[in-house]
DSSP file (Angstrom, degrees, kcal/mol; ACC not computed):
  #  RESIDUE AA STRUCTURE BP1 BP2  ACC     N-H-->O    O-->H-N    N-H-->O    O-->H-N    TCO  KAPPA ALPHA  PHI   PSI    X-CA   Y-CA   Z-CA
    1    1 A X              0   0    0      0, 0.0     2,-0.1     0, 0.0     0, 0.0   0.000 360.0 360.0 360.0 131.3    4.0  -12.0   -7.7
    2    2 A X     >  -     0   0    0      1,-0.1     4,-2.5     4,-0.0     5,-0.2  -0.444 360.0-102.4 -89.0 170.0    6.0  -11.2   -4.6
    3    3 A X  H  > S+     0   0    0      1,-0.2     4,-2.5     2,-0.2     5,-0.2   0.860 119.6  51.6 -62.0 -40.2    6.2   -7.7   -3.2
    4    4 A X  H  > S+     0   0    0      2,-0.2     4,-2.2     1,-0.2    -1,-0.2   0.922 111.9  47.3 -63.4 -43.9    9.7   -7.0   -4.5
    5    5 A X  H  > S+     0   0    0      2,-0.2     4,-2.6     1,-0.2    -2,-0.2   0.898 111.4  51.8 -63.4 -40.3    8.7   -8.0   -8.0
    6    6 A X  H  X S+     0   0    0     -4,-2.5     4,-2.7     2,-0.2     5,-0.2   0.929 109.5  48.6 -62.9 -45.1    5.6   -5.8   -7.8
    7    7 A X  H  X S+     0   0    0     -4,-2.5     4,-2.2     1,-0.2    -1,-0.2   0.909 113.0  48.4 -62.5 -40.7    7.6   -2.8   -6.7
    8    8 A X  H  X S+     0   0    0     -4,-2.2     4,-2.6     2,-0.2    -2,-0.2   0.905 111.3  49.9 -65.2 -41.9   10.0   -3.3   -9.6
    9    9 A X  H  X S+     0   0    0     -4,-2.6     4,-2.5     2,-0.2     5,-0.2   0.917 111.3  48.2 -63.6 -44.1    7.1   -3.8  -12.1
   10   10 A X  H  X>S+     0   0    0     -4,-2.7     4,-2.9     2,-0.2     5,-0.6   0.912 112.5  49.8 -63.2 -41.6    5.4   -0.5  -10.9
   11   11 A X  H  X5S+     0   0    0     -4,-2.2     4,-1.9    -5,-0.2     5,-0.3   0.934 114.2  44.3 -62.0 -46.4    8.7    1.3  -11.1
   12   12 A X  H  <5S+     0   0    0     -4,-2.6    -2,-0.2     1,-0.2    -1,-0.2   0.870 120.0  41.7 -66.0 -37.1    9.4    0.0  -14.7
   13   13 A X  H  <5S+     0   0    0     -4,-2.5    -2,-0.2    -5,-0.2    -1,-0.2   0.898 137.6   5.8 -79.7 -42.0    5.8    0.7  -15.8
   14   14 A X  H  X5S+     0   0    0     -4,-2.9     4,-3.1    -5,-0.2     5,-0.3   0.440  93.6 106.7-124.2  -3.5    5.1    4.1  -14.2
   15   15 A X  H  X<S+     0   0    0     -4,-1.9     4,-2.5    -5,-0.6     5,-0.2   0.850  82.9  46.3 -54.1 -45.2    8.4    5.3  -12.6
   16   16 A X  H  > S+     0   0    0     -5,-0.3     4,-1.9     2,-0.2    -1,-0.2   0.936 117.1  43.9 -65.7 -45.6    9.3    8.0  -15.1
   17   17 A X  H  > S+     0   0    0      1,-0.2     4,-1.7     2,-0.2    -2,-0.2   0.910 114.9  49.5 -64.9 -42.8    5.8    9.5  -15.2
   18   18 A X  H  X S+     0   0    0     -4,-3.1     4,-2.3     1,-0.2    -2,-0.2   0.891 109.1  52.1 -65.4 -39.1    5.4    9.2  -11.4
   19   19 A X  H  < S+     0   0    0     -4,-2.5    -1,-0.2    -5,-0.3    -2,-0.2   0.899 109.4  49.9 -63.4 -40.1    8.8   11.0  -10.8
   20   20 A X  H  < S+     0   0    0     -4,-1.9    -1,-0.2     1,-0.2    -2,-0.2   0.853 111.0  49.6 -66.0 -33.8    7.7   13.8  -13.1
   21   21 A X  H  < S-     0   0    0     -4,-1.7     4,-0.4    -5,-0.1    -2,-0.2   0.878 107.4-141.7 -72.8 -38.5    4.4   14.2  -11.2
   22   22 A X     X  -     0   0    0     -4,-2.3     4,-2.3    -5,-0.1     5,-0.2   0.018  22.6 -75.7  93.0 160.1    6.2   14.2   -7.8
   23   23 A X  H  > S+     0   0    0      1,-0.2     4,-2.7     2,-0.2     5,-0.2   0.901 124.8  52.9 -60.6 -46.2    5.5   12.8   -4.4
   24   24 A X  H  > S+     0   0    0      1,-0.2     4,-1.7     2,-0.2    -1,-0.2   0.927 112.7  43.6 -60.5 -46.0    2.8   15.4   -3.4
   25   25 A X  H  > S+     0   0    0     -4,-0.4     4,-1.9     1,-0.2    -1,-0.2   0.897 114.0  51.1 -66.3 -39.5    0.7   14.8   -6.5
   26   26 A X  H  X S+     0   0    0     -4,-2.3     4,-2.5     1,-0.2    -2,-0.2   0.868 106.4  54.7 -66.4 -35.1    1.2   11.0   -6.3
   27   27 A X  H  X S+     0   0    0     -4,-2.7     4,-2.6     2,-0.2    -1,-0.2   0.903 105.5  53.5 -63.1 -39.0    0.1   11.2   -2.7
   28   28 A X  H  X S+     0   0    0     -4,-1.7     4,-2.1     2,-0.2    -2,-0.2   0.914 109.1  48.1 -60.0 -43.3   -3.1   12.9   -3.9
   29   29 A X  H  X S+     0   0    0     -4,-1.9     4,-2.4     2,-0.2    -2,-0.2   0.910 110.2  52.9 -63.3 -41.5   -3.8   10.1   -6.3
   30   30 A X  H  X S+     0   0    0     -4,-2.5     4,-2.2     1,-0.2    -2,-0.2   0.933 109.1  48.3 -58.7 -47.7   -3.2    7.6   -3.5
   31   31 A X  H  X S+     0   0    0     -4,-2.6     4,-2.0     1,-0.2    -1,-0.2   0.895 109.9  52.8 -61.8 -40.7   -5.7    9.3   -1.3
   32   32 A X  H  X S+     0   0    0     -4,-2.1     4,-2.0     1,-0.2    -1,-0.2   0.917 109.1  49.4 -60.5 -42.9   -8.2    9.4   -4.1
   33   33 A X  H  X S+     0   0    0     -4,-2.4     4,-2.4     1,-0.2    -2,-0.2   0.867 106.6  55.3 -66.2 -35.8   -7.8    5.6   -4.6
   34   34 A X  H  X S+     0   0    0     -4,-2.2     4,-2.4     2,-0.2    -1,-0.2   0.899 107.2  51.2 -62.5 -38.9   -8.3    5.0   -0.9
   35   35 A X  H  X S+     0   0    0     -4,-2.0     4,-2.0     2,-0.2    -2,-0.2   0.903 109.5  49.4 -62.2 -41.9  -11.6    6.9   -1.2
   36   36 A X  H  X S+     0   0    0     -4,-2.0     4,-2.3     1,-0.2    -2,-0.2   0.874 110.0  51.8 -65.6 -36.8  -12.5    4.6   -4.1
   37   37 A X  H  X S+     0   0    0     -4,-2.4     4,-2.7     2,-0.2    -2,-0.2   0.912 106.9  53.5 -63.8 -42.2  -11.6    1.6   -2.1
   38   38 A X  H  X S+     0   0    0     -4,-2.4     4,-2.0     1,-0.2    -2,-0.2   0.921 110.2  47.2 -57.5 -45.0  -13.8    2.8    0.8
   39   39 A X  H  X S+     0   0    0     -4,-2.0     4,-2.8     1,-0.2     5,-0.4   0.906 111.5  51.0 -63.9 -42.2  -16.7    3.1   -1.6
   40   40 A X  H  X S+     0   0    0     -4,-2.3     4,-1.7     1,-0.2     9,-0.2   0.896 109.8  50.1 -63.8 -40.4  -16.0   -0.4   -3.1
   41   41 A X  H  < S+     0   0    0     -4,-2.7    -1,-0.2     1,-0.2    -2,-0.2   0.907 119.3  37.2 -63.9 -41.4  -15.9   -1.9    0.4
   42   42 A X  H  < S+     0   0    0     -4,-2.0    -2,-0.2    -5,-0.2    -1,-0.2   0.823 135.1  12.4 -81.8 -32.3  -19.2   -0.4    1.4
   43   43 A X  H  < S+     0   0    0     -4,-2.8     2,-0.2    -5,-0.2    -3,-0.2   0.503 108.2  67.0-129.2  -5.5  -21.2   -0.5   -1.8
   44   44 A X  S  < S-     0   0    0     -4,-1.7     2,-0.0    -5,-0.4    -4,-0.0  -0.617  70.5-100.1-122.5 177.4  -19.7   -2.7   -4.4
   45   45 A X     >  -     0   0    0     -2,-0.2     4,-1.9     1,-0.0     3,-0.2  -0.161  44.5 -85.9 -90.7-176.1  -19.0   -6.3   -5.2
   46   46 A X  H  > S+     0   0    0      1,-0.2     4,-2.7     2,-0.2     5,-0.2   0.882 121.6  54.6 -59.7 -45.3  -15.9   -8.5   -5.0
   47   47 A X  H  > S+     0   0    0      1,-0.2     4,-2.1     2,-0.2    -1,-0.2   0.901 110.0  47.3 -60.0 -41.7  -14.5   -7.7   -8.5
   48   48 A X  H  > S+     0   0    0      2,-0.2     4,-2.5     1,-0.2    -1,-0.2   0.876 111.3  52.0 -67.3 -37.0  -14.6   -3.9   -7.7
   49   49 A X  H  X S+     0   0    0     -4,-1.9     4,-3.0    -9,-0.2     5,-0.3   0.930 108.7  49.8 -64.4 -45.1  -12.9   -4.5   -4.4
   50   50 A X  H  X S+     0   0    0     -4,-2.7     4,-2.1     1,-0.2    -2,-0.2   0.928 111.7  50.0 -57.9 -45.6  -10.1   -6.5   -6.0
   51   51 A X  H  X S+     0   0    0     -4,-2.1     4,-2.1    -5,-0.2    -2,-0.2   0.933 114.0  43.4 -57.8 -49.8   -9.7   -3.7   -8.6
   52   52 A X  H  X S+     0   0    0     -4,-2.5     4,-2.7     2,-0.2     5,-0.2   0.871 110.6  53.9 -71.4 -37.2   -9.5   -0.9   -5.9
   53   53 A X  H  X S+     0   0    0     -4,-3.0     4,-2.4     1,-0.2    -1,-0.2   0.919 110.0  50.1 -60.5 -41.1   -7.2   -2.9   -3.6
   54   54 A X  H  X S+     0   0    0     -4,-2.1     4,-2.4    -5,-0.3    -2,-0.2   0.915 110.5  48.7 -61.6 -43.7   -4.8   -3.3   -6.5
   55   55 A X  H  X S+     0   0    0     -4,-2.1     4,-2.4     2,-0.2     5,-0.2   0.925 111.8  48.6 -63.7 -43.8   -4.9    0.4   -7.3
   56   56 A X  H  X S+     0   0    0     -4,-2.7     4,-2.4     1,-0.2    -2,-0.2   0.918 112.1  49.3 -62.2 -43.2   -4.3    1.4   -3.7
   57   57 A X  H  X S+     0   0    0     -4,-2.4     4,-2.5    -5,-0.2    -1,-0.2   0.910 110.3  51.0 -63.2 -41.6   -1.4   -1.1   -3.5
   58   58 A X  H  X S+     0   0    0     -4,-2.4     4,-2.2     1,-0.2    -2,-0.2   0.918 112.5  45.0 -62.6 -43.9    0.1    0.3   -6.7
   59   59 A X  H  X S+     0   0    0     -4,-2.4     4,-2.3     2,-0.2    -1,-0.2   0.874 112.2  52.4 -69.4 -35.7    0.0    3.9   -5.5
   60   60 A X  H  X S+     0   0    0     -4,-2.4     4,-2.5    -5,-0.2    -2,-0.2   0.925 110.9  47.3 -62.7 -44.2    1.4    2.9   -2.1
   61   61 A X  H  X S+     0   0    0     -4,-2.5     4,-2.7     2,-0.2    -2,-0.2   0.886 109.3  54.6 -64.5 -39.5    4.3    1.2   -3.8
   62   62 A X  H  X S+     0   0    0     -4,-2.2     4,-2.4     2,-0.2    -2,-0.2   0.939 110.5  45.8 -57.8 -48.2    4.8    4.2   -6.1
   63   63 A X  H  X S+     0   0    0     -4,-2.3     4,-1.6     2,-0.2    -2,-0.2   0.915 112.2  50.8 -63.4 -43.3    5.1    6.5   -3.0
   64   64 A X  H  <>S+     0   0    0     -4,-2.5     5,-3.4     1,-0.2     4,-0.2   0.933 111.0  49.2 -58.5 -46.1    7.4    4.1   -1.2
   65   65 A X  H ><5S+     0   0    0     -4,-2.7     3,-1.3     1,-0.2    -2,-0.2   0.914 110.5  49.5 -61.4 -44.2    9.6    3.9   -4.3
   66   66 A X  H 3<5S+     0   0    0     -4,-2.4    -1,-0.2     1,-0.3    -2,-0.2   0.778 112.3  48.8 -67.0 -25.5    9.7    7.7   -4.6
   67   67 A X  T 3<5S-     0   0    0     -4,-1.6    -1,-0.3    -3,-0.2    -2,-0.2   0.333 119.1-109.7 -95.8   6.0   10.6    8.0   -0.9
   68   68 A X  T < 5 +     0   0    0     -3,-1.3     2,-0.5    -4,-0.2    -3,-0.2   0.774  69.6 144.7  74.5  26.2   13.4    5.4   -1.2
   69   69 A X      < -     0   0    0     -5,-3.4     2,-0.6    -6,-0.2    -1,-0.2  -0.877  44.9-144.0-104.3 124.1   11.5    2.8    0.8
   70   70 A X     >  -     0   0    0     -2,-0.5     4,-2.2     1,-0.2     3,-0.2  -0.757  10.1-149.4 -81.4 118.9   11.8   -0.9   -0.1
   71   71 A X  H  > S+     0   0    0     -2,-0.6     4,-2.7     1,-0.2     5,-0.2   0.794  95.7  58.3 -65.0 -27.4    8.4   -2.4    0.6
   72   72 A X  H  > S+     0   0    0      2,-0.2     4,-1.9     1,-0.2    -1,-0.2   0.928 108.5  46.3 -65.6 -42.9    9.9   -5.8    1.5
   73   73 A X  H  > S+     0   0    0     -3,-0.2     4,-0.6     2,-0.2    -2,-0.2   0.909 113.5  49.2 -63.0 -42.4   11.8   -4.0    4.2
   74   74 A X  H >< S+     0   0    0     -4,-2.2     3,-0.9     1,-0.2    -2,-0.2   0.915 112.7  46.6 -64.2 -42.9    8.7   -2.2    5.3
   75   75 A X  H >< S+     0   0    0     -4,-2.7     3,-2.2     1,-0.2    -1,-0.2   0.820  98.6  70.8 -68.8 -30.7    6.6   -5.3    5.4
   76   76 A X  H >< S+     0   0    0     -4,-1.9     3,-1.9     1,-0.3     4,-0.3   0.737  79.3  77.5 -59.9 -22.1    9.3   -7.2    7.3
   77   77 A X  T << S+     0   0    0     -3,-0.9    -1,-0.3    -4,-0.6     3,-0.3   0.792 100.8  40.7 -56.5 -27.3    8.5   -5.1   10.3
   78   78 A X  T X  S+     0   0    0     -3,-2.2     3,-1.7    -4,-0.2    -1,-0.3   0.294  84.8 106.4-102.3   6.8    5.4   -7.4   10.7
   79   79 A X  T <  S+     0   0    0     -3,-1.9    -1,-0.2     1,-0.3    -2,-0.1   0.752  85.3  38.2 -61.8 -28.0    7.3  -10.6    9.9
   80   80 A X  T 3  S-     0   0    0      1,-0.4     2,-0.3    -4,-0.3    -1,-0.3   0.138 124.0 -92.5-109.6  19.0    7.3  -11.9   13.5
   81   81 A X  S <  S+     0   0    0     -3,-1.7    -1,-0.4     9,-0.0     7,-0.2  -0.803  91.8  14.0 107.5-151.6    3.9  -10.7   14.5
   82   82 A X     >  -     0   0    0      5,-2.7     4,-2.3    -2,-0.3    -4,-0.1  -0.419  62.5-146.7 -63.5 125.3    3.0   -7.5   16.1
   83   83 A X  T  4 S+     0   0    0     -2,-0.2    -1,-0.2     1,-0.2    -5,-0.1   0.696  96.2  50.0 -68.3 -15.2    6.0   -5.1   15.9
   84   84 A X  T  4 S+     0   0    0      3,-0.1    -1,-0.2     1,-0.0    -2,-0.0   0.925 129.9  12.1 -86.7 -51.0    5.1   -3.6   19.2
   85   85 A X  T  4 S-     0   0    0      2,-0.2    -2,-0.2     7,-0.0     3,-0.1   0.634  91.1-130.2-103.9 -17.2    4.6   -6.7   21.5
   86   86 A X     <  +     0   0    0     -4,-2.3     2,-0.2     1,-0.3    -3,-0.1   0.457  65.3 123.6  82.9   0.4    6.1   -9.3   19.2
   87   87 A X        -     0   0    0     -6,-0.1    -5,-2.7    -5,-0.1     2,-0.3  -0.591  57.6-127.5 -97.0 157.0    3.2  -11.7   19.6
   88   88 A X  S    S+     0   0    0      1,-0.3     2,-0.2    -7,-0.2    -7,-0.0  -0.871 105.5  33.5-143.1 110.0    0.9  -13.2   17.0
   89   89 A X  S    S-     0   0    0     -2,-0.3    -1,-0.3     0, 0.0     0, 0.0   0.482 118.1-107.0 -71.5 159.7   -1.9  -12.8   17.6
   90   90 A X        -     0   0    0     -2,-0.2    -2,-0.1     1,-0.1    -9,-0.0  -0.254  31.2-171.2 -57.3 136.6   -1.2   -9.4   19.1
   91   91 A X        +     0   0    0     -4,-0.1    -1,-0.1    -9,-0.1     2,-0.1   0.186  36.7 135.8-116.1  14.9   -1.4   -9.2   22.9
   92   92 A X        -     0   0    0     -5,-0.1     2,-0.9     1,-0.1    -7,-0.0  -0.376  57.6-127.1 -60.7 138.5   -1.1   -5.4   23.2
   93   93 A X        +     0   0    0     -2,-0.1     2,-0.3     0, 0.0    -1,-0.1  -0.814  50.2 149.7 -90.0 108.7   -3.5   -3.9   25.6
   94   94 A X        -     0   0    0     -2,-0.9     2,-0.1     0, 0.0     3,-0.1  -0.953  48.9-102.8-138.5 155.2   -5.2   -1.2   23.7
   95   95 A X        -     0   0    0     -2,-0.3     2,-0.3     1,-0.1     0, 0.0  -0.417  51.7 -90.3 -72.8 155.8   -8.6    0.4   23.6
   96   96 A X              0   0    0      1,-0.2    -1,-0.1    -2,-0.1     0, 0.0  -0.532 360.0 360.0 -69.4 127.0  -11.0   -0.6   20.9
   97   97 A X              0   0    0     -2,-0.3    -1,-0.2    -3,-0.1    -2,-0.0   0.467 360.0 360.0 -76.3 360.0  -10.5    1.7   17.9
């Protein structure tokens, strides 16, 4: 499934419910899922990680859709490598995060 199809599927499946809940509440769900992903990365196995990555992606796409953002357009920013320096791998001089 490509990103455009995924965004369309999430909109068709959950769009009405998500719209009724609103952006702020959906953002709260997204943050909760990021926390669950953090826990899965640190303490759980591959299957749980796959599950949580999927949930985080679904909530991110929900938020993008509600904010009028096409995820394909957003992802295209990285299509040619680093959006800052244009290189791949990135050659930006930055401190270690």
